[in-house]
C-alpha positions in Angstrom: 0.0 0.0 0.0 1.5 3.3 -1.1 1.7 6.4 1.1 -0.8 8.3 -1.0 -3.3 5.4 -0.6 -2.8 5.5 3.2 -3.3 9.3 3.2 -6.4 9.0 1.1 -7.9 6.3 3.4 -7.1 8.4 6.4 -8.8 11.4 4.9 -11.9 9.4 4.1 -12.0 8.0 7.7 -11.7 11.6 9.1 -14.5 12.7 6.9 -16.7 9.8 7.9 -16.0 10.6 11.5 -16.9 14.3 11.0 -20.1 13.3 9.1 -21.2 10.8 11.8 -20.5 13.1 14.7 -21.9 16.3 13.1 -25.0 14.4 11.9 -25.6 12.9 15.3 -25.2 16.3 17.1 -27.3 18.3 14.7 -29.9 15.6 14.5 -30.1 15.3 18.3 -30.4 19.0 18.8 -32.9 19.6 16.1 -34.9 16.6 17.1 -35.0 17.6 20.7 -35.9 21.3 19.9 -38.5 20.3 17.3 -40.3 17.8 19.5 -40.2 20.2 22.5 -41.9 22.8 20.4 -44.6 20.3 19.4 -45.4 19.2 23.0 -45.3 15.4 22.4 -47.1 14.7 25.8 -50.3 16.1 24.3 -49.9 14.1 21.0 -50.9 10.5 20.0 -48.3 8.0 18.9 -49.2 8.4 15.2 -48.9 12.2 15.5 -45.4 11.8 17.1 -44.3 9.4 14.3 -45.5 11.7 11.5 -44.0 14.7 13.2 -40.7 12.8 13.6 -40.6 11.9 10.0 -41.3 15.5 9.1 -38.4 16.7 11.3 -36.1 14.2 9.5 -37.1 15.6 6.2 -36.6 19.2 7.4 -33.2 18.2 8.9 -32.0 16.5 5.7 -33.2 19.4 3.5 -31.6 21.9 5.9 -28.2 20.2 5.8 -28.2 20.1 2.0 -29.4 23.7 1.9 -26.6 24.8 4.3 -24.1 23.1 1.9 -25.5 25.0 -1.0 -25.2 28.3 0.9 -21.6 27.5 1.7 -20.1 24.9 -0.7 -16.7 25.0 1.1 -18.4 24.1 4.4 -20.8 21.7 2.7 -17.9 19.7 1.2 -16.8 18.9 4.8 -20.1 17.1 5.8 -21.8 16.3 2.5 -20.7 13.3 0.6 -19.0 15.1 -2.3 -15.4 15.3 -3.5 -15.1 19.1 -3.1 -16.9 22.4 -3.1 -16.8 22.5 -6.9 -19.0 19.4 -7.2 -21.7 21.1 -5.0 -21.6 24.1 -7.3 -22.0 21.8 -10.4 -24.9 20.1 -8.8 -26.5 23.2 -7.4 -29.7 23.0 -9.5 -30.4 19.4 -8.6 -29.5 19.8 -4.9 -31.6 23.0 -4.6 -34.6 21.1 -6.0 -34.1 18.3 -3.5 -33.8 20.8 -0.7 -37.0 22.5 -1.7 -38.9 19.2 -1.9 -37.6 17.9 1.4 -38.3 21.1 3.3 -41.8 21.4 1.8 -42.6 17.7 2.7 -41.2 18.1 6.2 -43.3 21.2 7.0 -46.4 19.6 5.5 -46.0 16.4 7.5 -45.6 18.4 10.7 -48.6 20.6 9.8 -50.7 17.5 9.1 -49.7 15.7 12.3 -50.7 18.8 14.3 -53.9 19.7 12.5 -57.2 19.3 14.2 -60.5 21.1 15.1 -59.1 22.4 18.4 -55.6 23.0 17.2 -53.7 26.0 15.7 -53.7 24.3 12.3 -57.1 23.5 10.8 -57.8 20.1 9.3 -58.2 21.8 5.9 -54.9 23.6 6.1 -53.1 20.4 7.2 -54.5 18.5 4.2 -53.7 21.4 1.8 -50.1 21.5 3.1 -49.6 17.9 2.0 -51.2 18.6 -1.4 -49.0 21.6 -2.0 -45.9 19.8 -0.9 -46.6 16.9 -3.2 -47.3 19.3 -6.1 -44.0 21.1 -5.5 -42.1 17.8 -5.3 -43.6 16.6 -8.6 -42.9 19.9 -10.4 -39.3 20.0 -9.1 -38.8 16.3 -10.1 -40.1 16.9 -13.7 -38.0 20.2 -13.9 -34.8 18.6 -12.8 -35.1 15.2 -14.5 -33.3 16.4 -17.6 -30.4 17.5 -15.5 -29.9 14.1 -14.1 -27.0 12.0 -15.4 -27.5 8.3 -16.1 -26.4 7.3 -12.7 -28.8 9.7 -11.0 -31.7 8.5 -13.1 -30.8 4.9 -12.3 -30.6 5.8 -8.6 -34.0 7.5 -8.7 -35.6 4.4 -10.3 -33.9 2.1 -7.8 -35.2 4.2 -4.9 -38.7 4.0 -6.3 -38.6 0.2 -6.6 -37.1 -0.1 -3.1 -39.8 2.2 -1.7 -42.5 0.2 -3.3 -41.1 -3.1 -1.9 -40.7 -1.7 1.6 -44.0 0.2 1.9 -46.0 -2.4 0.0 -44.7 -5.3 2.1 -45.2 -3.6 5.4 -48.8 -2.5 4.5 -49.6 -6.0 3.2 -48.4 -7.7 6.3 -49.7 -5.1 8.7 -53.1 -5.1 7.1 -53.3 -8.9 7.1 -52.3 -9.1 10.8 -54.7 -6.3 11.7 -57.6 -8.1 9.9 -57.3 -11.1 12.2 -56.6 -9.2 15.4 -52.9 -9.9 15.6 -51.9 -6.2 15.3 -53.5 -2.8 15.9 -55.3 -1.3 12.9 -53.1 1.3 11.3 -54.4 4.8 11.6 -54.4 7.2 8.6 -51.4 9.1 10.1 -49.5 5.9 10.6 -50.0 5.1 6.9 -48.8 8.7 6.0 -45.7 8.3 8.2 -45.1 4.8 6.7 -45.2 6.0 3.1 -43.2 9.2 3.7 -40.7 7.5 5.9 -40.4 4.5 3.5 -39.6 6.9 0.6 -36.8 8.5 2.6 -35.4 5.2 3.8 -35.5 3.9 0.2 -33.4 6.9 -1.0 -30.7 6.1 1.6 -30.7 2.4 0.7 -30.5 3.1 -3.0 -27.6 5.5 -2.4 -25.8 2.9 -0.2 -26.3 0.2 -2.9 -24.7 2.6 -5.4 -21.7 3.2 -3.1 -22.6 6.8 -2.5 -22.7 6.6 1.3 -19.0 6.0 1.6 -16.8 9.1 2.1 -15.4 10.5 -1.2 
């Protein structure tokens, strides 16, 4: 093993350490602050789950957005080779940021909507509709800017999401129908679908080798 290879491996390990530690710290702080603002003691389990998924979407979108605002800083904690790569992918990354932030806010709004709450049921539902519309528009807008790898990654994530969400709903519904599990509430299904999509994106990225430090 050459000295340059050792140095490169050391650099990747340091970057991985920074990513893990910074991600854990930021995630912990944001999660604690976010849930404290939502008063989880007054919420049902499905509301907490949906809000939690929404916070993860917000956190992910916020981290990518921070990298866009400061590519040099972003190259330290985002899985890119350098700041120039962030600049080159600015359009696609900005679209992802917008979609994730919109979905995160919409999920939190829906989870906390109700007749006696600050957010009306209608506004909670409209928030999801608007977020989905924004995500679809952004996806169609940015599709032509995807390279072949990104398009393949997108298709792979869609297939994985279908397998994850479809399998869980099938088994959960079957178990609930014979009294072996609790019947899923509407919000549980919302959190399952939205969380499954996010999980599938990470799994697809890992399968493509994009989760390793570069």
